[in-house]
mmCIF file of the N, C-alpha and C atoms, coordinates in Angstrom:
data_MODEL
# 
_entry.id   MODEL 
# 
loop_
_atom_site.group_PDB 
_atom_site.id 
_atom_site.type_symbol 
_atom_site.label_atom_id 
_atom_site.label_alt_id 
_atom_site.label_comp_id 
_atom_site.label_asym_id 
_atom_site.label_entity_id 
_atom_site.label_seq_id 
_atom_site.pdbx_PDB_ins_code 
_atom_site.Cartn_x 
_atom_site.Cartn_y 
_atom_site.Cartn_z 
_atom_site.occupancy 
_atom_site.B_iso_or_equiv 
_atom_site.pdbx_formal_charge 
_atom_site.auth_seq_id 
_atom_site.auth_comp_id 
_atom_site.auth_asym_id 
_atom_site.auth_atom_id 
_atom_site.pdbx_PDB_model_num 
ATOM 1   N N  . MET A 1 1  ? 114.726 157.869 77.464  1.00 0.00 ? 1  MET A N  1 
ATOM 2   C CA . MET A 1 1  ? 115.427 157.545 78.613  1.00 0.00 ? 1  MET A CA 1 
ATOM 3   C C  . MET A 1 1  ? 114.905 156.268 79.200  1.00 0.00 ? 1  MET A C  1 
ATOM 4   N N  . GLY A 1 2  ? 115.816 155.239 79.082  1.00 0.00 ? 2  GLY A N  1 
ATOM 5   C CA . GLY A 1 2  ? 115.500 153.845 79.518  1.00 0.00 ? 2  GLY A CA 1 
ATOM 6   C C  . GLY A 1 2  ? 115.472 153.528 80.877  1.00 0.00 ? 2  GLY A C  1 
ATOM 7   N N  . ILE A 1 3  ? 116.157 154.335 81.680  1.00 0.00 ? 3  ILE A N  1 
ATOM 8   C CA . ILE A 1 3  ? 116.329 153.917 82.944  1.00 0.00 ? 3  ILE A CA 1 
ATOM 9   C C  . ILE A 1 3  ? 114.979 154.082 83.851  1.00 0.00 ? 3  ILE A C  1 
ATOM 10  N N  . PHE A 1 4  ? 114.056 154.687 83.438  1.00 0.00 ? 4  PHE A N  1 
ATOM 11  C CA . PHE A 1 4  ? 112.609 154.711 84.088  1.00 0.00 ? 4  PHE A CA 1 
ATOM 12  C C  . PHE A 1 4  ? 111.515 153.873 83.702  1.00 0.00 ? 4  PHE A C  1 
ATOM 13  N N  . ARG A 1 5  ? 111.906 153.070 82.725  1.00 0.00 ? 5  ARG A N  1 
ATOM 14  C CA . ARG A 1 5  ? 111.101 152.161 82.015  1.00 0.00 ? 5  ARG A CA 1 
ATOM 15  C C  . ARG A 1 5  ? 111.421 150.807 82.581  1.00 0.00 ? 5  ARG A C  1 
ATOM 16  N N  . ALA A 1 6  ? 110.269 149.834 82.645  1.00 0.00 ? 6  ALA A N  1 
ATOM 17  C CA . ALA A 1 6  ? 110.531 148.422 83.109  1.00 0.00 ? 6  ALA A CA 1 
ATOM 18  C C  . ALA A 1 6  ? 111.122 147.752 81.959  1.00 0.00 ? 6  ALA A C  1 
ATOM 19  N N  . PRO A 1 7  ? 112.064 146.779 82.000  1.00 0.00 ? 7  PRO A N  1 
ATOM 20  C CA . PRO A 1 7  ? 112.599 146.022 81.038  1.00 0.00 ? 7  PRO A CA 1 
ATOM 21  C C  . PRO A 1 7  ? 111.453 145.104 80.446  1.00 0.00 ? 7  PRO A C  1 
ATOM 22  N N  . LYS A 1 8  ? 111.567 144.922 79.041  1.00 0.00 ? 8  LYS A N  1 
ATOM 23  C CA . LYS A 1 8  ? 110.652 144.064 78.290  1.00 0.00 ? 8  LYS A CA 1 
ATOM 24  C C  . LYS A 1 8  ? 110.967 142.525 78.808  1.00 0.00 ? 8  LYS A C  1 
ATOM 25  N N  . PRO A 1 9  ? 109.914 141.931 78.943  1.00 0.00 ? 9  PRO A N  1 
ATOM 26  C CA . PRO A 1 9  ? 110.051 140.320 79.228  1.00 0.00 ? 9  PRO A CA 1 
ATOM 27  C C  . PRO A 1 9  ? 110.720 139.615 78.086  1.00 0.00 ? 9  PRO A C  1 
ATOM 28  N N  . PRO A 1 10 ? 111.475 138.582 78.376  1.00 0.00 ? 10 PRO A N  1 
ATOM 29  C CA . PRO A 1 10 ? 112.075 137.820 77.153  1.00 0.00 ? 10 PRO A CA 1 
ATOM 30  C C  . PRO A 1 10 ? 111.108 137.082 76.460  1.00 0.00 ? 10 PRO A C  1 
ATOM 31  N N  . PRO A 1 11 ? 111.332 136.887 75.146  1.00 0.00 ? 11 PRO A N  1 
ATOM 32  C CA . PRO A 1 11 ? 110.451 136.138 74.453  1.00 0.00 ? 11 PRO A CA 1 
ATOM 33  C C  . PRO A 1 11 ? 110.057 134.594 75.059  1.00 0.00 ? 11 PRO A C  1 
ATOM 34  N N  . PRO A 1 12 ? 109.020 134.084 75.005  1.00 0.00 ? 12 PRO A N  1 
ATOM 35  C CA . PRO A 1 12 ? 108.875 132.807 75.514  1.00 0.00 ? 12 PRO A CA 1 
ATOM 36  C C  . PRO A 1 12 ? 109.457 131.687 74.683  1.00 0.00 ? 12 PRO A C  1 
ATOM 37  N N  . ASP A 1 13 ? 110.052 130.838 75.360  1.00 0.00 ? 13 ASP A N  1 
ATOM 38  C CA . ASP A 1 13 ? 110.764 129.667 74.850  1.00 0.00 ? 13 ASP A CA 1 
ATOM 39  C C  . ASP A 1 13 ? 109.902 128.398 74.940  1.00 0.00 ? 13 ASP A C  1 
ATOM 40  N N  . PRO A 1 14 ? 109.440 128.009 73.667  1.00 0.00 ? 14 PRO A N  1 
ATOM 41  C CA . PRO A 1 14 ? 108.528 126.803 73.888  1.00 0.00 ? 14 PRO A CA 1 
ATOM 42  C C  . PRO A 1 14 ? 109.355 125.489 74.225  1.00 0.00 ? 14 PRO A C  1 
ATOM 43  N N  . GLU A 1 15 ? 110.669 125.275 73.957  1.00 0.00 ? 15 GLU A N  1 
ATOM 44  C CA . GLU A 1 15 ? 111.375 124.144 74.448  1.00 0.00 ? 15 GLU A CA 1 
ATOM 45  C C  . GLU A 1 15 ? 111.597 124.224 75.989  1.00 0.00 ? 15 GLU A C  1 
ATOM 46  N N  . LEU A 1 16 ? 111.755 125.531 76.606  1.00 0.00 ? 16 LEU A N  1 
ATOM 47  C CA . LEU A 1 16 ? 112.005 125.699 78.077  1.00 0.00 ? 16 LEU A CA 1 
ATOM 48  C C  . LEU A 1 16 ? 110.613 125.248 78.753  1.00 0.00 ? 16 LEU A C  1 
ATOM 49  N N  . GLU A 1 17 ? 109.551 125.810 78.189  1.00 0.00 ? 17 GLU A N  1 
ATOM 50  C CA . GLU A 1 17 ? 108.276 125.595 78.699  1.00 0.00 ? 17 GLU A CA 1 
ATOM 51  C C  . GLU A 1 17 ? 107.880 124.060 78.539  1.00 0.00 ? 17 GLU A C  1 
ATOM 52  N N  . LYS A 1 18 ? 108.161 123.439 77.640  1.00 0.00 ? 18 LYS A N  1 
ATOM 53  C CA . LYS A 1 18 ? 107.824 121.980 77.583  1.00 0.00 ? 18 LYS A CA 1 
ATOM 54  C C  . LYS A 1 18 ? 108.707 121.166 78.630  1.00 0.00 ? 18 LYS A C  1 
ATOM 55  N N  . GLN A 1 19 ? 110.010 121.487 78.749  1.00 0.00 ? 19 GLN A N  1 
ATOM 56  C CA . GLN A 1 19 ? 110.900 120.850 79.808  1.00 0.00 ? 19 GLN A CA 1 
ATOM 57  C C  . GLN A 1 19 ? 110.333 121.167 81.326  1.00 0.00 ? 19 GLN A C  1 
ATOM 58  N N  . MET A 1 20 ? 109.919 122.543 81.522  1.00 0.00 ? 20 MET A N  1 
ATOM 59  C CA . MET A 1 20 ? 109.392 122.665 82.703  1.00 0.00 ? 20 MET A CA 1 
ATOM 60  C C  . MET A 1 20 ? 108.046 121.859 82.959  1.00 0.00 ? 20 MET A C  1 
ATOM 61  N N  . LYS A 1 21 ? 107.360 121.704 81.897  1.00 0.00 ? 21 LYS A N  1 
ATOM 62  C CA . LYS A 1 21 ? 106.055 121.030 82.106  1.00 0.00 ? 21 LYS A CA 1 
ATOM 63  C C  . LYS A 1 21 ? 106.324 119.544 82.466  1.00 0.00 ? 21 LYS A C  1 
ATOM 64  N N  . GLU A 1 22 ? 107.289 118.863 81.644  1.00 0.00 ? 22 GLU A N  1 
ATOM 65  C CA . GLU A 1 22 ? 107.549 117.601 82.003  1.00 0.00 ? 22 GLU A CA 1 
ATOM 66  C C  . GLU A 1 22 ? 108.077 117.435 83.355  1.00 0.00 ? 22 GLU A C  1 
ATOM 67  N N  . LYS A 1 23 ? 108.970 118.313 83.620  1.00 0.00 ? 23 LYS A N  1 
ATOM 68  C CA . LYS A 1 23 ? 109.495 118.257 85.065  1.00 0.00 ? 23 LYS A CA 1 
ATOM 69  C C  . LYS A 1 23 ? 108.530 118.340 86.162  1.00 0.00 ? 23 LYS A C  1 
ATOM 70  N N  . ARG A 1 24 ? 107.550 119.296 85.993  1.00 0.00 ? 24 ARG A N  1 
ATOM 71  C CA . ARG A 1 24 ? 106.431 119.466 86.942  1.00 0.00 ? 24 ARG A CA 1 
ATOM 72  C C  . ARG A 1 24 ? 105.599 118.264 87.019  1.00 0.00 ? 24 ARG A C  1 
ATOM 73  N N  . GLU A 1 25 ? 105.347 117.754 85.821  1.00 0.00 ? 25 GLU A N  1 
ATOM 74  C CA . GLU A 1 25 ? 104.493 116.378 85.854  1.00 0.00 ? 25 GLU A CA 1 
ATOM 75  C C  . GLU A 1 25 ? 105.161 115.271 86.617  1.00 0.00 ? 25 GLU A C  1 
ATOM 76  N N  . ALA A 1 26 ? 106.634 115.203 86.336  1.00 0.00 ? 26 ALA A N  1 
ATOM 77  C CA . ALA A 1 26 ? 107.309 114.094 86.964  1.00 0.00 ? 26 ALA A CA 1 
ATOM 78  C C  . ALA A 1 26 ? 107.241 114.208 88.662  1.00 0.00 ? 26 ALA A C  1 
ATOM 79  N N  . GLU A 1 27 ? 107.401 115.511 88.981  1.00 0.00 ? 27 GLU A N  1 
ATOM 80  C CA . GLU A 1 27 ? 107.478 115.779 90.325  1.00 0.00 ? 27 GLU A CA 1 
ATOM 81  C C  . GLU A 1 27 ? 106.182 115.423 91.050  1.00 0.00 ? 27 GLU A C  1 
ATOM 82  N N  . GLU A 1 28 ? 105.065 115.821 90.347  1.00 0.00 ? 28 GLU A N  1 
ATOM 83  C CA . GLU A 1 28 ? 103.600 115.504 90.846  1.00 0.00 ? 28 GLU A CA 1 
ATOM 84  C C  . GLU A 1 28 ? 103.464 113.948 90.894  1.00 0.00 ? 28 GLU A C  1 
ATOM 85  N N  . LYS A 1 29 ? 103.979 113.155 89.911  1.00 0.00 ? 29 LYS A N  1 
ATOM 86  C CA . LYS A 1 29 ? 103.801 111.876 89.808  1.00 0.00 ? 29 LYS A CA 1 
ATOM 87  C C  . LYS A 1 29 ? 104.640 111.254 91.068  1.00 0.00 ? 29 LYS A C  1 
ATOM 88  N N  . GLU A 1 30 ? 105.884 111.694 91.303  1.00 0.00 ? 30 GLU A N  1 
ATOM 89  C CA . GLU A 1 30 ? 106.608 111.272 92.398  1.00 0.00 ? 30 GLU A CA 1 
ATOM 90  C C  . GLU A 1 30 ? 105.981 111.543 93.622  1.00 0.00 ? 30 GLU A C  1 
ATOM 91  N N  . LEU A 1 31 ? 105.468 112.802 93.834  1.00 0.00 ? 31 LEU A N  1 
ATOM 92  C CA . LEU A 1 31 ? 104.845 113.201 95.117  1.00 0.00 ? 31 LEU A CA 1 
ATOM 93  C C  . LEU A 1 31 ? 103.613 112.239 95.384  1.00 0.00 ? 31 LEU A C  1 
ATOM 94  N N  . LYS A 1 32 ? 102.710 111.997 94.242  1.00 0.00 ? 32 LYS A N  1 
ATOM 95  C CA . LYS A 1 32 ? 101.533 111.082 94.526  1.00 0.00 ? 32 LYS A CA 1 
ATOM 96  C C  . LYS A 1 32 ? 102.112 109.637 94.836  1.00 0.00 ? 32 LYS A C  1 
ATOM 97  N N  . HIS A 1 33 ? 103.139 109.168 94.383  1.00 0.00 ? 33 HIS A N  1 
ATOM 98  C CA . HIS A 1 33 ? 103.626 107.862 94.589  1.00 0.00 ? 33 HIS A CA 1 
ATOM 99  C C  . HIS A 1 33 ? 104.202 107.832 96.045  1.00 0.00 ? 33 HIS A C  1 
ATOM 100 N N  . LYS A 1 34 ? 104.867 108.873 96.554  1.00 0.00 ? 34 LYS A N  1 
ATOM 101 C CA . LYS A 1 34 ? 105.461 108.912 97.819  1.00 0.00 ? 34 LYS A CA 1 
ATOM 102 C C  . LYS A 1 34 ? 104.301 109.061 98.875  1.00 0.00 ? 34 LYS A C  1 
ATOM 103 N N  . LYS A 1 35 ? 103.174 109.760 98.640  1.00 0.00 ? 35 LYS A N  1 
ATOM 104 C CA . LYS A 1 35 ? 102.099 109.949 99.582  1.00 0.00 ? 35 LYS A CA 1 
ATOM 105 C C  . LYS A 1 35 ? 101.440 108.604 99.647  1.00 0.00 ? 35 LYS A C  1 
ATOM 106 N N  . ALA A 1 36 ? 101.359 107.754 98.537  1.00 0.00 ? 36 ALA A N  1 
ATOM 107 C CA . ALA A 1 36 ? 100.651 106.520 98.553  1.00 0.00 ? 36 ALA A CA 1 
ATOM 108 C C  . ALA A 1 36 ? 101.524 105.432 99.305  1.00 0.00 ? 36 ALA A C  1 
ATOM 109 N N  . GLU A 1 37 ? 102.832 105.603 99.185  1.00 0.00 ? 37 GLU A N  1 
ATOM 110 C CA . GLU A 1 37 ? 103.731 104.672 99.848  1.00 0.00 ? 37 GLU A CA 1 
ATOM 111 C C  . GLU A 1 37 ? 103.775 105.013 101.453 1.00 0.00 ? 37 GLU A C  1 
ATOM 112 N N  . GLU A 1 38 ? 103.752 106.356 101.690 1.00 0.00 ? 38 GLU A N  1 
ATOM 113 C CA . GLU A 1 38 ? 103.551 106.684 103.224 1.00 0.00 ? 38 GLU A CA 1 
ATOM 114 C C  . GLU A 1 38 ? 102.192 106.119 103.799 1.00 0.00 ? 38 GLU A C  1 
ATOM 115 N N  . LYS A 1 39 ? 101.260 106.160 103.046 1.00 0.00 ? 39 LYS A N  1 
ATOM 116 C CA . LYS A 1 39 ? 99.793  105.689 103.450 1.00 0.00 ? 39 LYS A CA 1 
ATOM 117 C C  . LYS A 1 39 ? 99.835  104.212 103.635 1.00 0.00 ? 39 LYS A C  1 
ATOM 118 N N  . ARG A 1 40 ? 100.520 103.447 102.710 1.00 0.00 ? 40 ARG A N  1 
ATOM 119 C CA . ARG A 1 40 ? 100.662 102.114 102.823 1.00 0.00 ? 40 ARG A CA 1 
ATOM 120 C C  . ARG A 1 40 ? 101.533 101.727 104.075 1.00 0.00 ? 40 ARG A C  1 
ATOM 121 N N  . GLN A 1 41 ? 102.681 102.412 104.264 1.00 0.00 ? 41 GLN A N  1 
ATOM 122 C CA . GLN A 1 41 ? 103.410 102.126 105.343 1.00 0.00 ? 41 GLN A CA 1 
ATOM 123 C C  . GLN A 1 41 ? 102.610 102.391 106.789 1.00 0.00 ? 41 GLN A C  1 
ATOM 124 N N  . LYS A 1 42 ? 102.004 103.320 106.851 1.00 0.00 ? 42 LYS A N  1 
ATOM 125 C CA . LYS A 1 42 ? 101.216 103.847 108.021 1.00 0.00 ? 42 LYS A CA 1 
ATOM 126 C C  . LYS A 1 42 ? 100.224 102.763 108.227 1.00 0.00 ? 42 LYS A C  1 
ATOM 127 N N  . ARG A 1 43 ? 99.537  102.199 107.338 1.00 0.00 ? 43 ARG A N  1 
ATOM 128 C CA . ARG A 1 43 ? 98.450  101.100 107.431 1.00 0.00 ? 43 ARG A CA 1 
ATOM 129 C C  . ARG A 1 43 ? 99.171  99.892  107.973 1.00 0.00 ? 43 ARG A C  1 
ATOM 130 N N  . ARG A 1 44 ? 100.384 99.569  107.311 1.00 0.00 ? 44 ARG A N  1 
ATOM 131 C CA . ARG A 1 44 ? 101.156 98.332  107.848 1.00 0.00 ? 44 ARG A CA 1 
ATOM 132 C C  . ARG A 1 44 ? 101.566 98.423  109.326 1.00 0.00 ? 44 ARG A C  1 
ATOM 133 N N  . ARG A 1 45 ? 101.987 99.661  109.659 1.00 0.00 ? 45 ARG A N  1 
ATOM 134 C CA . ARG A 1 45 ? 102.536 99.880  111.005 1.00 0.00 ? 45 ARG A CA 1 
ATOM 135 C C  . ARG A 1 45 ? 101.431 99.765  112.050 1.00 0.00 ? 45 ARG A C  1 
ATOM 136 N N  . GLU A 1 46 ? 100.187 100.242 111.615 1.00 0.00 ? 46 GLU A N  1 
ATOM 137 C CA . GLU A 1 46 ? 99.120  100.075 112.580 1.00 0.00 ? 46 GLU A CA 1 
ATOM 138 C C  . GLU A 1 46 ? 98.683  98.568  112.677 1.00 0.00 ? 46 GLU A C  1 
ATOM 139 N N  . ARG A 1 47 ? 98.818  97.972  111.733 1.00 0.00 ? 47 ARG A N  1 
ATOM 140 C CA . ARG A 1 47 ? 98.359  96.519  111.712 1.00 0.00 ? 47 ARG A CA 1 
ATOM 141 C C  . ARG A 1 47 ? 99.482  95.646  112.440 1.00 0.00 ? 47 ARG A C  1 
ATOM 142 N N  . GLY A 1 48 ? 100.686 96.315  112.661 1.00 0.00 ? 48 GLY A N  1 
ATOM 143 C CA . GLY A 1 48 ? 101.723 95.417  113.329 1.00 0.00 ? 48 GLY A CA 1 
ATOM 144 C C  . GLY A 1 48 ? 102.548 94.699  112.492 1.00 0.00 ? 48 GLY A C  1 
ATOM 145 N N  . LEU A 1 49 ? 102.581 94.913  111.055 1.00 0.00 ? 49 LEU A N  1 
ATOM 146 C CA . LEU A 1 49 ? 103.415 94.138  110.224 1.00 0.00 ? 49 LEU A CA 1 
ATOM 147 C C  . LEU A 1 49 ? 104.785 94.758  110.113 1.00 0.00 ? 49 LEU A C  1 
ATOM 148 N N  . VAL A 1 50 ? 105.034 95.957  110.442 1.00 0.00 ? 50 VAL A N  1 
ATOM 149 C CA . VAL A 1 50 ? 106.266 96.627  110.405 1.00 0.00 ? 50 VAL A CA 1 
ATOM 150 C C  . VAL A 1 50 ? 106.443 97.172  111.592 1.00 0.00 ? 50 VAL A C  1 
ATOM 151 N N  . GLY A 1 51 ? 107.726 97.111  112.056 1.00 0.00 ? 51 GLY A N  1 
ATOM 152 C CA . GLY A 1 51 ? 108.117 97.723  113.429 1.00 0.00 ? 51 GLY A CA 1 
ATOM 153 C C  . GLY A 1 51 ? 109.038 96.685  114.233 1.00 0.00 ? 51 GLY A C  1 
ATOM 154 N N  . SER A 1 52 ? 109.603 97.220  115.278 1.00 0.00 ? 52 SER A N  1 
ATOM 155 C CA . SER A 1 52 ? 110.591 96.457  116.164 1.00 0.00 ? 52 SER A CA 1 
ATOM 156 C C  . SER A 1 52 ? 109.969 95.268  116.725 1.00 0.00 ? 52 SER A C  1 
ATOM 157 N N  . ARG A 1 53 ? 108.781 95.293  117.083 1.00 0.00 ? 53 ARG A N  1 
ATOM 158 C CA . ARG A 1 53 ? 108.174 94.174  117.655 1.00 0.00 ? 53 ARG A CA 1 
ATOM 159 C C  . ARG A 1 53 ? 107.723 93.180  116.659 1.00 0.00 ? 53 ARG A C  1 
ATOM 160 N N  . SER A 1 54 ? 107.491 93.620  115.499 1.00 0.00 ? 54 SER A N  1 
ATOM 161 C CA . SER A 1 54 ? 106.936 92.647  114.334 1.00 0.00 ? 54 SER A CA 1 
ATOM 162 C C  . SER A 1 54 ? 107.890 91.513  114.027 1.00 0.00 ? 54 SER A C  1 
ATOM 163 N N  . LEU A 1 55 ? 109.214 91.785  114.391 1.00 0.00 ? 55 LEU A N  1 
ATOM 164 C CA . LEU A 1 55 ? 110.184 90.741  113.980 1.00 0.00 ? 55 LEU A CA 1 
ATOM 165 C C  . LEU A 1 55 ? 110.061 89.510  114.894 1.00 0.00 ? 55 LEU A C  1 
ATOM 166 N N  . PHE A 1 56 ? 109.425 89.625  116.081 1.00 0.00 ? 56 PHE A N  1 
ATOM 167 C CA . PHE A 1 56 ? 109.228 88.706  117.055 1.00 0.00 ? 56 PHE A CA 1 
ATOM 168 C C  . PHE A 1 56 ? 107.904 88.026  117.269 1.00 0.00 ? 56 PHE A C  1 
ATOM 169 N N  . SER A 1 57 ? 106.974 88.515  116.521 1.00 0.00 ? 57 SER A N  1 
ATOM 170 C CA . SER A 1 57 ? 105.662 87.972  116.790 1.00 0.00 ? 57 SER A CA 1 
ATOM 171 C C  . SER A 1 57 ? 105.375 87.057  115.653 1.00 0.00 ? 57 SER A C  1 
ATOM 172 N N  . LYS A 1 58 ? 104.374 86.277  115.718 1.00 0.00 ? 58 LYS A N  1 
ATOM 173 C CA . LYS A 1 58 ? 104.051 85.197  114.678 1.00 0.00 ? 58 LYS A CA 1 
ATOM 174 C C  . LYS A 1 58 ? 103.195 86.080  113.836 1.00 0.00 ? 58 LYS A C  1 
ATOM 175 N N  . ALA A 1 59 ? 102.966 85.259  112.510 1.00 0.00 ? 59 ALA A N  1 
ATOM 176 C CA . ALA A 1 59 ? 102.276 85.942  111.419 1.00 0.00 ? 59 ALA A CA 1 
ATOM 177 C C  . ALA A 1 59 ? 100.677 85.790  111.842 1.00 0.00 ? 59 ALA A C  1 
ATOM 178 N N  . GLY A 1 60 ? 100.378 85.023  112.594 1.00 0.00 ? 60 GLY A N  1 
ATOM 179 C CA . GLY A 1 60 ? 98.920  84.921  112.867 1.00 0.00 ? 60 GLY A CA 1 
ATOM 180 C C  . GLY A 1 60 ? 98.429  86.029  113.954 1.00 0.00 ? 60 GLY A C  1 
ATOM 181 N N  . GLY A 1 61 ? 99.251  86.831  114.497 1.00 0.00 ? 61 GLY A N  1 
ATOM 182 C CA . GLY A 1 61 ? 98.957  87.779  115.218 1.00 0.00 ? 61 GLY A CA 1 
ATOM 183 C C  . GLY A 1 61 ? 98.669  87.377  116.652 1.00 0.00 ? 61 GLY A C  1 
ATOM 184 N N  . SER A 1 62 ? 99.334  86.346  117.070 1.00 0.00 ? 62 SER A N  1 
ATOM 185 C CA . SER A 1 62 ? 99.020  85.804  118.382 1.00 0.00 ? 62 SER A CA 1 
ATOM 186 C C  . SER A 1 62 ? 99.672  86.576  119.420 1.00 0.00 ? 62 SER A C  1 
ATOM 187 N N  . GLY A 1 63 ? 100.603 87.391  119.233 1.00 0.00 ? 63 GLY A N  1 
ATOM 188 C CA . GLY A 1 63 ? 101.209 88.198  120.289 1.00 0.00 ? 63 GLY A CA 1 
ATOM 189 C C  . GLY A 1 63 ? 102.750 88.213  120.336 1.00 0.00 ? 63 GLY A C  1 
ATOM 190 N N  . PHE A 1 64 ? 103.375 88.969  121.090 1.00 0.00 ? 64 PHE A N  1 
ATOM 191 C CA . PHE A 1 64 ? 104.627 89.298  121.298 1.00 0.00 ? 64 PHE A CA 1 
ATOM 192 C C  . PHE A 1 64 ? 105.346 88.056  122.167 1.00 0.00 ? 64 PHE A C  1 
ATOM 193 N N  . TYR A 1 65 ? 104.556 87.591  123.258 1.00 0.00 ? 65 TYR A N  1 
ATOM 194 C CA . TYR A 1 65 ? 105.118 86.553  124.186 1.00 0.00 ? 65 TYR A CA 1 
ATOM 195 C C  . TYR A 1 65 ? 104.452 85.169  123.985 1.00 0.00 ? 65 TYR A C  1 
ATOM 196 N N  . SER A 1 66 ? 104.068 84.956  122.825 1.00 0.00 ? 66 SER A N  1 
ATOM 197 C CA . SER A 1 66 ? 103.440 83.676  122.587 1.00 0.00 ? 66 SER A CA 1 
ATOM 198 C C  . SER A 1 66 ? 104.447 82.616  122.129 1.00 0.00 ? 66 SER A C  1 
ATOM 199 N N  . ASP A 1 67 ? 105.446 82.861  121.764 1.00 0.00 ? 67 ASP A N  1 
ATOM 200 C CA . ASP A 1 67 ? 106.348 81.858  121.208 1.00 0.00 ? 67 ASP A CA 1 
ATOM 201 C C  . ASP A 1 67 ? 106.902 80.985  122.333 1.00 0.00 ? 67 ASP A C  1 
ATOM 202 N N  . GLY A 1 68 ? 107.242 81.515  123.539 1.00 0.00 ? 68 GLY A N  1 
ATOM 203 C CA . GLY A 1 68 ? 107.708 80.585  124.520 1.00 0.00 ? 68 GLY A CA 1 
ATOM 204 C C  . GLY A 1 68 ? 106.607 80.148  125.456 1.00 0.00 ? 68 GLY A C  1 
ATOM 205 N N  . GLU A 1 69 ? 107.007 79.273  126.354 1.00 0.00 ? 69 GLU A N  1 
ATOM 206 C CA . GLU A 1 69 ? 106.013 78.772  127.304 1.00 0.00 ? 69 GLU A CA 1 
ATOM 207 C C  . GLU A 1 69 ? 105.975 79.706  128.463 1.00 0.00 ? 69 GLU A C  1 
ATOM 208 N N  . MET A 1 70 ? 104.823 80.194  129.011 1.00 0.00 ? 70 MET A N  1 
ATOM 209 C CA . MET A 1 70 ? 104.871 80.976  130.231 1.00 0.00 ? 70 MET A CA 1 
ATOM 210 C C  . MET A 1 70 ? 104.652 80.136  131.429 1.00 0.00 ? 70 MET A C  1 
ATOM 211 N N  . ASN A 1 71 ? 105.654 79.734  132.414 1.00 0.00 ? 71 ASN A N  1 
ATOM 212 C CA . ASN A 1 71 ? 105.490 79.067  133.487 1.00 0.00 ? 71 ASN A CA 1 
ATOM 213 C C  . ASN A 1 71 ? 105.662 79.810  134.691 1.00 0.00 ? 71 ASN A C  1 
# 
């Protein structure tokens, strides 16, 4: 009577396991690259190199309002 027994697992497929391993490695590499890029962007944002105000400031970091004369 086969209705009360658990089904047998399918035989392992070496090609499928190889593909899954390659896919997992690619995802891990992509995740690592993404985390590194997020860390880099966070550091640049903290330094003021990226952001809405960075477009108007000087490269020397002299400030937002330093371009014009303050009379």
